[in-house]
C-alpha positions, 0 to 999 in steps of 0.5 A, spaced: 331 166 805 330 169 798 327 177 797 320 174 795 315 172 800 315 165 802 310 161 798 307 158 805 305 165 807 304 169 801 297 168 801 297 173 808 297 180 809 298 185 815 294 191 815 295 194 821 303 196 824 307 201 827 314 203 827 318 208 831 315 213 827 310 213 832 310 208 838 313 202 835 319 199 837 322 198 830 324 203 825 320 203 819 325 199 814 326 193 820 318 193 820 318 191 813 324 186 814 320 183 819 314 182 814 319 179 809 321 174 814 314 172 816 313 171 809 307 176 808 305 178 801 304 185 804 304 190 810 301 197 811 305 201 816 299 205 820 303 210 825 299 214 829 298 221 826 305 221 822 307 218 815 314 219 816 316 212 816 313 211 809 319 213 805 323 208 808 318 202 809 317 203 801 324 203 799 325 196 803 319 193 801 321 194 793 328 191 795 325 185 799 319 184 794 314 186 800 308 190 798 307 196 802 301 200 803 301 207 806 297 208 812 296 212 818 292 211 824 287 217 826 284 218 833 277 221 833 271 221 837 263 219 836 260 223 842 264 220 848 266 214 844 274 214 842 274 211 835 281 209 831 281 210 824 286 207 819 287 211 813 289 205 808 292 206 801 294 213 802 296 217 795 296 224 796 302 224 802 304 232 801 297 235 802 296 230 808 302 232 811 299 239 813 293 236 817 298 231 820 303 236 822 297 240 826 295 233 829 302 232 832 302 239 835 296 237 839 300 231 841 306 235 843 301 240 847 298 234 850 304 231 853 306 237 856 300 238 860 301 230 862 308 232 864 306 238 868 300 234 872 306 229 873 310 234 876 305 237 880 304 230 883 311 230 885 314 226 880 320 230 877 320 227 869 321 232 864 318 233 857 325 232 854 325 225 857 319 224 854 321 226 847 327 222 848 323 216 848 319 218 842 326 219 838 323 224 833 316 220 832 309 223 834 309 223 841 304 219 845 302 216 852 306 210 851 313 215 851 311 218 857 310 211 860 317 209 858 320 215 861 316 213 867 319 206 867 326 209 866 326 213 872 323 207 876 317 211 878 312 205 875 314 197 874 311 197 867 306 200 862 300 197 865 302 200 872 303 207 868 297 207 865 293 204 871 296 210 876 297 216 871 296 215 864 289 212 863 282 215 863 282 214 871 289 216 872 291 222 876 295 225 870 290 223 865 289 229 860 284 228 854 285 228 847 283 234 843 277 231 839 277 230 832 270 228 829 269 222 825 267 226 819 273 230 819 277 224 820 274 220 814 275 227 810 282 227 812 283 220 809 279 221 803 282 227 801 289 223 801 286 218 796 285 213 802 280 208 804 277 210 811 277 203 816 274 203 823 280 200 827 279 195 832 271 196 833 271 190 838 264 189 842 262 197 840 262 195 832 254 194 832 249 196 827 247 202 831 254 205 832 256 203 825 250 207 821 252 214 822 259 212 820 257 209 814 253 215 813 259 219 814 263 216 808 266 210 812 269 205 807 271 199 811 271 195 818 277 192 821 274 185 822 281 181 824 284 184 830 288 181 836 283 184 841 277 181 837 273 175 840 270 170 835 263 173 836 266 180 834 269 177 828 263 174 826 258 180 827 263 185 824 263 180 818 256 180 817 256 188 818 261 189 813 257 185 808 250 188 810 253 195 809 257 194 803 264 195 807 271 192 805 274 188 810 281 189 813 285 186 819 292 186 822 296 185 828 296 192 831 304 190 831 308 195 835 314 190 835 313 184 840 316 178 839 311 174 843 304 175 846 297 176 842 300 182 838 305 178 833 306 180 826 302 177 821 298 173 827 291 174 824 292 171 818 289 176 814 287 173 807 290 177 801 283 177 798 281 182 803 287 187 800 284 185 793 277 187 795 280 194 798 284 195 791 277 194 787 274 199 792 279 204 790 279 203 783 271 203 783 272 210 786 277 213 781 273 210 775 267 214 778 271 220 780 274 220 773 266 219 770 264 226 774 270 230 771 268 228 764 
């Protein structure tokens, strides 16, 4: 296959993927190589609380002719509801890294507490084992799950989260809460669009209105976890509130199942609308500076 995207798939993009920089299976450069093999015109790398994979992803994208959108996935809270936000089209990476370093420190502290709880239950997993699974990336519960699987404590991820790591699990530790306005502010400070990731059935007008008031820019309409009714409702809400649409596979490296790279067939026109939104914002800010 040539370095350019396949004409058969050039009309599609995937704006939600993960690499080993957080909890994905493939290194950032390998993620972009996979995107090229799928014939995607563009891909967003959106690791949790880290942008460490962006330089390698961009370099590979330039080599293979795949546009790489710099992104990050943030976890925030709307009262008791956890909301994931994708910051897409990051342009001010240096200032963003300061904020993300703080969030990764909180992730490390959470992992420590989870390990302590597991130890209190008689499970001799260590923090070093968990960090080895993270391999230098932003540590999270999936890495604890992998450490438990490696020790033979659980059979698979489902078992790990059901018994220990999920909200009802015996070793669950809640996240330090980042508010929605703070998460949107982090995205905007980094020059990005703030997109509500996989809102699913919770993506309804009454929950969306305060997020729009806080500066939300868009909705992830296409996601493997969304039903056809979800997609229709979210598209209507995006149009009503003047939000950009986004979509992606939320790919972590699976070769089969519902979360395969490029599976959502997100049209490149959605990416073009995002570009237009950013250009309009830049024009407006330039006008204010005059």
